[in-house]
C-alpha positions, 0 to 999 in steps of 0.5 A: 796892363800888368808886367811882371815877366819875361818871354823865352825867345821864340815863344811868340807870334810876330805880327807885322802891320805895314809895309807889306803892300800898299793897302791902309788896314791889315789884320790877322785872325784865327778861329778859337774853341769856346772855352769850357768849365768856366762860369760866364759870369766869372769872366773878367775879359778877353786879352792877349800878351804882347810887346809892341815895337814903339810904332803906333797904328792910327787906330787897332781893333780886337773884333770877337766872334760869338758861337751864334755868329755875332760880332763885338769890336773893342774900343781903339788899342792903338796903345797896345803898340807902345808898350816895348815890354811884356804886357797882359792886356785884358779888354774888359766888358766896358771896352766892347760893344756890338760891332756896328758892321754886324748891326748894319747887316744883321738889324734884327739879330743885332737888337736882341743881342746883349750889350757885352759878349759871353767870353766863354763863347768866342769862337773867332778873333780878328786884330786889325789895324787901320791907318799909314801902314804904307809908310811904317811898320807897327809890330806885335809880338804875341805870346797868348790869347786868353780868357781872364777869370776872376779869383774865388773871394777870399783868395790870397792872389785876387789877380785874374787867372789867365786861362790860355785859349791860344799859344804860341810856342809852336804856332808861329803863323795865322791867317792875314789880310791887307796890309799885315804879315805874321811869321819870323821877319823876312829880309828885306832887299839888299842894295849894292853899289859897286866902287871903282878903287881908281879914278878912271 
């Protein structure tokens, strides 16, 4: 994780997991266009630029689907919610595996899949959480999703280049499911109590 920058106010998607309804899971998703002009061998991983609110769900996963319909799932990413500074999170090949749910429903296709995805062929992502979402709000502010591409040998700066595949300078909501919502924070219910100025 790398913290080296600030994000302009409003240039992000606000995603809230929890306190929306009674479900113990929730997530958001988006289709993506495959990355053009990048050699898959040069891809370091798939990632997102985020800021958390310090509240961690029990489990958080990034699911990546490819052009062929294959699905890969990340390790538990709950720690990204703990960091309250803007951070580039890169999910590398060693951080993902073929989604067991995909293996169960597509055993023949899964048997022929490479162990790691081609990050240039991602056509959909899901970011989902599981846990006690009825009792707490785990919030992420997301600036962008990106593919991380390694620099050529000999380049002065060897930090991976982040090629944006989805940003939120204009788009402020994404489809959700379960106990989640995206978009500007919605005001909660305000309760008032009338107090008599004198004893009855």
